[in-house]
MIBA-552391 format. One line per field, with one value per atom (N, C-alpha, C, O, CB): residue number from 1; x, y, z; atom name. Coordinates in steps of 0.02 Angstrom, whole numbers, always signed. Last residue first. Glycine has a CB too. Example, Ala and Ser with C-alpha at 12.3 -4.5 7.8 and 13.67 -1.06 7.14 Angstrom:
2
seq	(2 2 2 2 2 1 1 1 1 1) .
c1	(+642 +684 +645 +670 +704 +660 +615 +660 +712 +565) .
c2	(-112 -53 +2 +57 -30 -284 -225 -165 -166 -224) .
c3	(+354 +357 +394 +402 +286 +390 +390 +390 +423 +452) .
atom	(N CA C O CB N CA C O CB) .
//
This chain:
117
seq	(117 117 117 117 117 116 116 116 116 116 115 115 115 115 115 114 114 114 114 114 113 113 113 113 113 112 112 112 112 112 111 111 111 111 111 110 110 110 110 110 109 109 109 109 109 108 108 108 108 108 107 107 107 107 107 106 106 106 106 106 105 105 105 105 105 104 104 104 104 104 103 103 103 103 103 102 102 102 102 102 101 101 101 101 101 100 100 100 100 100 99 99 99 99 99 98 98 98 98 98 97 97 97 97 97 96 96 96 96 96 95 95 95 95 95 94 94 94 94 94 93 93 93 93 93 92 92 92 92 92 91 91 91 91 91 90 90 90 90 90 89 89 89 89 89 88 88 88 88 88 87 87 87 87 87 86 86 86 86 86 85 85 85 85 85 84 84 84 84 84 83 83 83 83 83 82 82 82 82 82 81 81 81 81 81 80 80 80 80 80 79 79 79 79 79 78 78 78 78 78 77 77 77 77 77 76 76 76 76 76 75 75 75 75 75 74 74 74 74 74 73 73 73 73 73 72 72 72 72 72 71 71 71 71 71 70 70 70 70 70 69 69 69 69 69 68 68 68 68 68 67 67 67 67 67 66 66 66 66 66 65 65 65 65 65 64 64 64 64 64 63 63 63 63 63 62 62 62 62 62 61 61 61 61 61 60 60 60 60 60 59 59 59 59 59 58 58 58 58 58 57 57 57 57 57 56 56 56 56 56 55 55 55 55 55 54 54 54 54 54 53 53 53 53 53 52 52 52 52 52 51 51 51 51 51 50 50 50 50 50 49 49 49 49 49 48 48 48 48 48 47 47 47 47 47 46 46 46 46 46 45 45 45 45 45 44 44 44 44 44 43 43 43 43 43 42 42 42 42 42 41 41 41 41 41 40 40 40 40 40 39 39 39 39 39 38 38 38 38 38 37 37 37 37 37 36 36 36 36 36 35 35 35 35 35 34 34 34 34 34 33 33 33 33 33 32 32 32 32 32 31 31 31 31 31 30 30 30 30 30 29 29 29 29 29 28 28 28 28 28 27 27 27 27 27 26 26 26 26 26 25 25 25 25 25 24 24 24 24 24 23 23 23 23 23 22 22 22 22 22 21 21 21 21 21 20 20 20 20 20 19 19 19 19 19 18 18 18 18 18 17 17 17 17 17 16 16 16 16 16 15 15 15 15 15 14 14 14 14 14 13 13 13 13 13 12 12 12 12 12 11 11 11 11 11 10 10 10 10 10 9 9 9 9 9 8 8 8 8 8 7 7 7 7 7 6 6 6 6 6 5 5 5 5 5 4 4 4 4 4 3 3 3 3 3 2 2 2 2 2 1 1 1 1 1) .
c1	(+760 +776 +714 +718 +824 +766 +728 +744 +742 +651 +912 +867 +831 +863 +904 +917 +943 +889 +829 +964 +969 +927 +960 +1020 +918 +958 +993 +945 +888 +1020 +970 +931 +977 +1030 +898 +959 +995 +946 +888 +1028 +878 +948 +990 +1049 +952 +749 +781 +854 +888 +773 +644 +694 +721 +718 +751 +545 +537 +587 +575 +544 +511 +533 +526 +502 +493 +486 +432 +450 +410 +417 +605 +546 +489 +449 +523 +727 +694 +634 +615 +672 +778 +823 +793 +829 +840 +744 +729 +777 +812 +658 +793 +798 +786 +814 +867 +735 +742 +753 +726 +680 +764 +767 +784 +841 +819 +687 +712 +707 +653 +671 +704 +690 +725 +785 +713 +632 +686 +660 +601 +716 +598 +576 +637 +687 +534 +585 +623 +597 +576 +699 +501 +510 +553 +557 +443 +659 +602 +540 +528 +589 +768 +742 +682 +655 +795 +841 +837 +812 +833 +906 +729 +793 +786 +731 +818 +619 +653 +724 +773 +656 +522 +545 +581 +573 +591 +492 +479 +502 +501 +404 +513 +542 +529 +552 +618 +413 +430 +457 +426 +369 +464 +436 +459 +516 +456 +447 +462 +426 +366 +439 +514 +468 +492 +551 +462 +526 +547 +493 +434 +560 +585 +532 +563 +618 +496 +619 +636 +574 +519 +668 +587 +630 +649 +692 +692 +437 +482 +520 +490 +531 +405 +408 +460 +519 +427 +320 +351 +347 +293 +318 +313 +305 +344 +393 +330 +241 +276 +261 +205 +255 +230 +226 +263 +310 +256 +235 +192 +182 +132 +221 +255 +259 +210 +151 +245 +337 +270 +276 +300 +226 +433 +431 +360 +326 +478 +491 +435 +435 +438 +367 +620 +600 +539 +537 +658 +698 +635 +607 +575 +583 +861 +816 +754 +758 +852 +936 +923 +877 +855 +986 +967 +990 +979 +1008 +1063 +940 +883 +904 +863 +840 +1066 +1026 +969 +951 +999 +1103 +1139 +1098 +1095 +1207 +1014 +1015 +1048 +1023 +1052 +1049 +981 +978 +945 +934 +1184 +1165 +1096 +1087 +1166 +1167 +1204 +1188 +1180 +1280 +1098 +1068 +1101 +1067 +1074 +1195 +1130 +1095 +1065 +1085 +1293 +1307 +1243 +1237 +1354 +1219 +1245 +1260 +1241 +1309 +1184 +1133 +1160 +1127 +1098 +1287 +1268 +1220 +1216 +1329 +1358 +1352 +1336 +1366 +1417 +1336 +1332 +1316 +1266 +1278 +1416 +1386 +1391 +1444 +1420 +1386 +1418 +1381 +1321 +1420 +1316 +1384 +1420 +1480 +1423 +1188 +1231 +1304 +1349 +1224 +1181 +1148 +1200 +1250 +1107 +1151 +1190 +1150 +1094 +1204 +1160 +1123 +1172 +1228 +1089 +1154 +1189 +1144 +1096 +1251 +1149 +1122 +1168 +1213 +1052 +1170 +1223 +1202 +1235 +1248 +1047 +1110 +1165 +1203 +1132 +915 +951 +1018 +1043 +960 +812 +864 +892 +892 +921 +729 +697 +747 +728 +663 +811 +778 +742 +726 +729 +844 +895 +863 +886 +946 +724 +747 +795 +787 +781 +727 +674 +692 +677 +607 +837 +839 +787 +801 +827 +795 +850 +854 +873 +915 +658 +678 +731 +715 +616 +582 +653 +678 +715 +666 +462 +463 +535 +547 +423 +494 +452 +446 +427 +383 +566 +600 +559 +588 +610 +463 +519 +556 +576 +567 +382 +354 +411 +407 +312 +472 +449 +418 +427 +398 +487 +545 +523 +552 +581 +356 +389 +450 +462 +409 +341 +299 +329 +327 +229 +434 +446 +402 +425 +432 +377 +439 +454 +486 +497 +267 +255 +318 +314 +230 +285 +297 +290 +307 +366 +149 +219 +226 +179 +244 +14 +55 +128 +166 +52 -5 -37 +13 +51 -97 +92 +73 +48 +77 +133 +74 +67 +44 -14 +16 +127 +130 +122 +159 +197 +36 +78 +71 +19 +60 +42 +0 +44 +87 -48) .
c2	(+459 +455 +459 +457 +511 +370 +417 +405 +349 +411 +357 +323 +375 +421 +273 +445 +431 +395 +402 +497 +504 +456 +444 +433 +390 +629 +607 +563 +583 +668 +671 +633 +613 +583 +571 +785 +762 +725 +745 +822 +800 +820 +793 +778 +897 +727 +732 +749 +716 +665 +819 +768 +779 +835 +769 +915 +862 +805 +749 +891 +1026 +965 +905 +852 +953 +1150 +1101 +1033 +986 +1093 +1214 +1234 +1184 +1176 +1303 +1081 +1139 +1157 +1118 +1127 +976 +1013 +1079 +1128 +971 +949 +946 +988 +1031 +968 +849 +915 +906 +861 +949 +755 +764 +837 +882 +737 +651 +723 +733 +721 +759 +531 +543 +618 +646 +502 +438 +505 +513 +502 +561 +281 +320 +388 +396 +283 +154 +217 +256 +262 +260 -23 +35 +97 +92 +26 -175 -118 -63 -58 -89 -256 -233 -228 -272 -281 -309 -246 -220 -167 -196 -390 -381 -312 -262 -394 -416 -394 -384 -370 -329 -427 -483 -464 -493 -542 -280 -334 -388 -394 -307 -105 -170 -223 -213 -179 +58 +5 -61 -72 +17 +200 +138 +89 +78 +109 +367 +304 +246 +244 +292 +536 +483 +421 +422 +503 +661 +604 +557 +539 +568 +823 +776 +723 +739 +812 +924 +882 +835 +811 +841 +1074 +1027 +988 +1015 +1063 +1177 +1124 +1072 +1029 +1154 +1213 +1232 +1172 +1123 +1284 +1096 +1169 +1185 +1172 +1203 +964 +987 +1063 +1092 +956 +817 +889 +910 +879 +929 +670 +703 +778 +799 +673 +506 +579 +610 +580 +604 +376 +391 +465 +486 +360 +263 +334 +346 +328 +382 +117 +144 +215 +225 +100 +5 +71 +97 +99 +120 -156 -116 -51 -53 -155 -266 -208 -175 -168 -157 -407 -383 -327 -341 -441 -433 -409 -380 -333 -355 -468 -517 -497 -539 -537 -305 -373 -419 -410 -372 -173 -219 -292 -337 -201 -115 -108 -158 -183 -37 -141 -173 -172 -222 -139 -57 -130 -167 -219 -145 +69 +43 -32 -67 +78 +78 +82 +51 +11 +155 +76 +22 +20 -35 +31 +197 +134 +75 +30 +126 +285 +281 +216 +184 +343 +265 +247 +241 +198 +299 +313 +245 +223 +167 +239 +449 +397 +326 +283 +406 +527 +511 +453 +412 +497 +460 +516 +493 +446 +557 +425 +395 +452 +487 +339 +414 +457 +424 +398 +527 +344 +343 +390 +403 +271 +334 +360 +361 +377 +321 +289 +246 +268 +226 +174 +394 +341 +300 +279 +296 +517 +503 +452 +465 +568 +539 +509 +498 +474 +442 +662 +619 +598 +632 +654 +705 +700 +658 +623 +670 +730 +746 +741 +769 +815 +691 +658 +671 +625 +684 +674 +712 +678 +641 +786 +528 +575 +612 +586 +538 +432 +487 +541 +595 +460 +334 +382 +438 +489 +346 +254 +299 +352 +409 +260 +181 +226 +277 +337 +185 +109 +158 +206 +266 +124 +26 +71 +126 +184 +31 -46 +1 +49 +107 -36 -97 -80 -26 +34 -57 -145 -161 -152 -194 -233 -100 -157 -176 -218 -140 +4 -51 -110 -165 -25 +92 +58 -3 -55 +106 +136 +98 +60 +3 +144 +206 +150 +105 +44 +177 +304 +253 +193 +136 +283 +375 +348 +291 +237 +403 +416 +369 +337 +277 +405 +507 +448 +395 +335 +466 +599 +565 +503 +451 +613 +647 +609 +572 +519 +655 +724 +659 +616 +555 +667 +806 +803 +731 +683 +830 +797 +786 +786 +767 +720 +808 +867 +858 +906 +895 +642 +707 +763 +767 +719 +515 +553 +623 +657 +558 +397 +468 +505 +525 +478 +243 +289 +360 +380 +282 +108 +168 +211 +216 +208 -59 +0 +62 +68 +0) .
c3	(+1001 +1073 +1115 +1177 +1093 +853 +894 +968 +992 +881 +759 +805 +847 +873 +849 +603 +671 +711 +698 +707 +447 +483 +551 +556 +443 +328 +387 +428 +441 +430 +161 +210 +267 +255 +177 +27 +87 +132 +140 +124 -83 -88 -30 -39 -90 -173 -107 -118 -158 -66 -285 -271 -201 -174 -324 -276 -326 -317 -339 -395 -199 -166 -213 -193 -100 -247 -257 -227 -230 -331 -222 -183 -190 -144 -205 -227 -254 -210 -166 -328 -153 -197 -220 -231 -258 +23 -48 -88 -61 -61 +157 +126 +51 +20 +140 +298 +226 +208 +241 +189 +424 +410 +336 +315 +456 +513 +446 +433 +433 +392 +656 +631 +564 +558 +682 +706 +676 +655 +638 +616 +823 +792 +767 +803 +842 +804 +826 +789 +732 +813 +858 +813 +846 +907 +792 +862 +822 +866 +908 +763 +926 +951 +913 +931 +948 +784 +857 +877 +847 +888 +645 +672 +747 +771 +636 +547 +577 +600 +576 +529 +587 +544 +583 +643 +490 +579 +608 +559 +499 +626 +619 +578 +613 +669 +565 +619 +654 +603 +550 +692 +589 +564 +608 +630 +491 +568 +617 +592 +577 +690 +468 +471 +526 +528 +402 +414 +466 +472 +481 +534 +283 +309 +361 +352 +252 +192 +245 +268 +272 +304 +108 +81 +133 +120 +51 +187 +133 +106 +83 +158 +303 +297 +243 +252 +365 +375 +314 +312 +319 +251 +478 +469 +407 +388 +533 +547 +492 +494 +509 +424 +620 +626 +567 +540 +694 +574 +631 +642 +670 +693 +442 +462 +519 +514 +402 +446 +454 +481 +536 +501 +354 +386 +387 +335 +350 +371 +349 +389 +451 +357 +323 +363 +330 +269 +370 +326 +298 +343 +394 +290 +289 +342 +309 +270 +386 +178 +229 +285 +325 +258 +139 +128 +188 +241 +112 +162 +158 +154 +164 +99 +156 +217 +219 +272 +223 +24 +79 +143 +179 +91 -46 -59 -1 +21 -124 +7 +15 +5 +42 -35 -34 +38 +48 +94 +63 -174 -141 -66 -38 -151 -190 -212 -176 -151 -288 -144 -109 -128 -85 -126 -240 -170 -130 -86 -137 -352 -350 -279 -259 -393 -322 -329 -324 -296 -395 -195 -263 -267 -221 -305 -48 -94 -165 -191 -95 +119 +52 +3 +11 +49 +273 +223 +155 +136 +222 +437 +371 +324 +333 +343 +555 +557 +491 +489 +605 +514 +555 +553 +550 +533 +377 +413 +451 +423 +365 +263 +324 +365 +385 +365 +90 +146 +203 +193 +125 -41 +6 +63 +82 +33 -219 -151 -106 -129 -152 -353 -305 -232 -189 -317 -413 -432 -380 -365 -500 -290 -341 -354 -312 -319 -260 -241 -302 -358 -206 -305 -268 -250 -226 -205 -361 -406 -370 -401 -450 -250 -279 -324 -325 -318 -237 -183 -213 -201 -126 -356 -347 -290 -294 -332 -327 -385 -378 -393 -450 -215 -208 -267 -258 -201 -152 -220 -218 -219 -262 -43 -49 -120 -147 -26 -14 -60 -78 -121 -125 +72 +97 +50 +71 +112 -8 +48 +70 +85 +107 -92 -120 -65 -75 -157 +0 -39 -65 -59 -98 +43 +90 +54 +75 +140 -81 -45 +2 +0 -5 -106 -152 -120 -130 -217 -1 -4 -49 -33 -28 -47 +16 +21 +46 +76 -165 -169 -104 -105 -188 -123 -153 -154 -144 -224 +36 -36 -62 -26 -52 +156 +136 +61 +25 +166 +189 +192 +173 +174 +259 +246 +231 +238 +287 +278 +174 +234 +215 +173 +282 +83 +66 +128 +134 +7 +28 +85 +58 +14 +125 -47 -50 +12 +43 -111 +0 +0 +0 +44 +61) .
atom	(N CA C O CB N CA C O CB N CA C O CB N CA C O CB N CA C O CB N CA C O CB N CA C O CB N CA C O CB N CA C O CB N CA C O CB N CA C O CB N CA C O CB N CA C O CB N CA C O CB N CA C O CB N CA C O CB N CA C O CB N CA C O CB N CA C O CB N CA C O CB N CA C O CB N CA C O CB N CA C O CB N CA C O CB N CA C O CB N CA C O CB N CA C O CB N CA C O CB N CA C O CB N CA C O CB N CA C O CB N CA C O CB N CA C O CB N CA C O CB N CA C O CB N CA C O CB N CA C O CB N CA C O CB N CA C O CB N CA C O CB N CA C O CB N CA C O CB N CA C O CB N CA C O CB N CA C O CB N CA C O CB N CA C O CB N CA C O CB N CA C O CB N CA C O CB N CA C O CB N CA C O CB N CA C O CB N CA C O CB N CA C O CB N CA C O CB N CA C O CB N CA C O CB N CA C O CB N CA C O CB N CA C O CB N CA C O CB N CA C O CB N CA C O CB N CA C O CB N CA C O CB N CA C O CB N CA C O CB N CA C O CB N CA C O CB N CA C O CB N CA C O CB N CA C O CB N CA C O CB N CA C O CB N CA C O CB N CA C O CB N CA C O CB N CA C O CB N CA C O CB N CA C O CB N CA C O CB N CA C O CB N CA C O CB N CA C O CB N CA C O CB N CA C O CB N CA C O CB N CA C O CB N CA C O CB N CA C O CB N CA C O CB N CA C O CB N CA C O CB N CA C O CB N CA C O CB N CA C O CB N CA C O CB N CA C O CB N CA C O CB N CA C O CB N CA C O CB N CA C O CB N CA C O CB N CA C O CB N CA C O CB N CA C O CB N CA C O CB N CA C O CB N CA C O CB N CA C O CB N CA C O CB N CA C O CB N CA C O CB N CA C O CB N CA C O CB N CA C O CB) .
//
């Protein structure tokens, strides 16, 4: 089922949809060519590294992300999502901090992911 949290740019819904079906290519397409992702103390730059990060992150672990809260102002959006699956500690809540490339937020330019405290 597609994710379209109310008030969020369409590309963020596409990101979560792609993550939930473990489609690394579709995840990468939601990002601008020069985008970067910060996750677990590492930075991934450009669509190819982002694609590889997404594929590796999903490898062997069936994770489903469920958006529980979301805010959007201009080129920035913050999403809290529960990650559930076959991993220790499931479910865990994560904060996804998105920055868009343009005023219309047509692509993701930056994403920082952290465990919700």
